[in-house]
C-alpha positions as CSV (number, residue, x, y, z in Angstrom):
1,M,108.2,106.0,76.9
2,L,104.8,107.4,77.9
3,A,101.5,105.7,78.1
4,T,97.9,107.8,78.7
5,A,95.2,106.4,80.2
6,E,92.0,108.5,79.9
7,S,88.4,108.2,80.9
8,C,86.7,112.3,81.2
9,T,89.0,113.8,79.0
10,G,88.0,110.6,75.9
11,G,91.8,110.7,74.7
12,M,92.4,114.2,74.5
13,I,95.7,114.2,76.7
14,A,96.8,111.9,73.8
15,A,95.9,114.1,71.1
16,A,98.0,117.0,72.7
17,C,100.7,115.0,72.6
18,T,101.0,113.4,69.3
19,D,100.1,117.2,68.2
20,L,103.5,117.7,68.7
21,A,106.5,117.0,66.3
22,G,108.7,114.3,66.5
23,S,106.2,113.1,69.4
24,S,106.7,109.2,68.4
25,Q,110.7,109.3,70.4
26,W,108.5,109.6,73.4
27,F,104.5,108.2,73.1
28,E,103.8,104.4,73.1
29,R,100.0,104.5,73.2
30,G,97.1,106.0,74.6
31,F,93.6,104.1,76.6
32,V,90.5,105.4,76.5
33,T,89.2,103.7,78.8
34,Y,85.6,105.6,79.3
35,S,83.4,102.5,80.4
36,N,84.0,100.5,84.0
37,A,84.3,97.5,81.3
38,A,87.3,99.5,79.6
39,K,89.4,99.9,82.5
40,T,89.1,96.4,83.7
41,E,89.8,94.9,80.5
42,L,92.5,97.0,78.7
43,L,94.3,98.2,82.0
44,G,93.6,95.1,84.6
45,V,91.5,97.6,87.2
46,P,90.1,95.2,89.3
47,T,86.2,94.8,89.2
48,A,86.3,94.7,93.0
49,L,87.9,98.2,93.6
50,I,85.6,100.1,91.7
51,A,82.6,98.6,92.8
52,Q,84.3,99.8,96.4
53,H,84.9,102.6,95.2
54,G,83.6,103.8,92.1
55,A,85.5,105.1,89.0
56,V,86.0,108.5,89.9
57,S,88.4,107.3,92.6
58,E,91.7,107.9,93.7
59,P,92.3,103.8,93.9
60,V,90.9,103.5,90.5
61,A,93.0,106.3,89.5
62,R,96.0,105.0,90.1
63,A,95.7,101.4,89.0
64,M,95.0,103.0,85.9
65,A,98.3,104.9,85.7
66,E,100.1,101.5,86.4
67,G,97.6,99.8,84.7
68,A,98.5,101.7,82.1
69,V,102.3,101.1,82.1
70,A,101.8,97.0,82.9
71,H,99.7,97.1,79.3
72,A,102.1,99.0,77.4
73,H,106.0,99.6,76.4
74,A,106.4,102.1,78.6
75,Q,107.9,103.6,81.8
76,V,105.2,106.6,82.6
77,A,101.8,106.7,82.6
78,V,99.0,109.4,83.4
79,A,95.8,108.7,83.9
80,V,92.6,110.2,84.2
81,T,89.4,109.7,86.3
82,G,86.8,112.7,86.7
83,V,83.1,114.3,86.2
84,A,83.5,116.2,83.6
85,G,79.6,117.4,83.4
86,P,77.4,118.6,82.9
87,T,75.1,115.6,84.2
88,G,77.1,112.7,86.5
89,G,77.7,114.1,89.7
90,S,76.7,114.1,93.2
91,A,77.6,115.3,96.6
92,D,80.7,113.7,97.0
93,K,81.8,113.1,93.6
94,P,80.6,116.9,91.6
95,V,81.2,118.3,88.5
96,G,84.6,119.4,88.0
97,M,85.9,117.1,90.6
98,V,89.0,114.5,88.2
99,W,91.5,112.6,89.8
100,F,94.8,112.2,88.6
101,G,97.3,109.4,88.7
102,W,100.7,109.3,87.4
103,C,103.9,106.3,87.6
104,V,106.9,107.6,87.0
105,A,110.1,105.8,88.0
106,G,108.4,103.1,89.6
107,Q,106.3,105.3,91.9
108,T,102.7,106.0,91.2
109,H,101.6,109.4,92.2
110,S,98.0,110.7,92.6
111,Q,95.8,113.8,93.2
112,V,92.0,115.4,93.2
113,Q,91.5,118.6,91.3
114,H,87.9,120.6,91.2
115,F,87.9,122.6,88.1
116,A,85.0,125.1,87.4
117,G,83.1,125.9,83.9
118,D,81.1,123.3,80.8
119,R,82.6,120.2,80.3
120,A,84.6,122.1,77.9
121,A,86.3,123.5,80.5
122,V,86.9,120.8,83.0
123,R,87.9,118.4,80.1
124,A,90.4,121.5,78.5
125,A,92.1,122.1,82.8
126,T,91.9,118.8,83.0
127,V,95.3,117.8,80.3
128,R,96.5,121.1,81.1
129,H,96.7,119.8,84.6
130,A,98.0,116.3,84.3
131,L,100.8,117.3,81.5
132,A,101.6,120.4,83.6
133,R,102.6,118.0,86.8
134,L,103.9,114.7,84.9
135,Q,106.2,117.9,83.4
136,A,107.0,118.4,86.8
137,L,107.6,114.8,87.9
138,L,109.7,114.1,85.5
139,A,112.2,116.8,85.9
């Protein structure tokens, strides 16, 4: 079973999954944790981790993926946290930067990507990458 933990995509990965007929056989639930408080309350991401690294970071993406598995009836999770824009970016975390976390077979994987384009393009690219990498990890 799959769980999603989404920030910058606001549930778009879960929607892409549940658009598929028969997804109730493998999709368990989605967490939309847009705020830092939601990441902590729903996924168990430590506030200290967010304070130290920021919400858009590798440690937080990994903790989100692990938290999704821990707080769902799922064995697999994908998590995303990033800056979709058009505002909110910085020199260290520019618009288009997205951290991914995948928890598969008890192992957590992470990766950062930088996507070009407007908010819609960044979010769409994030969904595509999250699911493509998940498929590769499951293969």
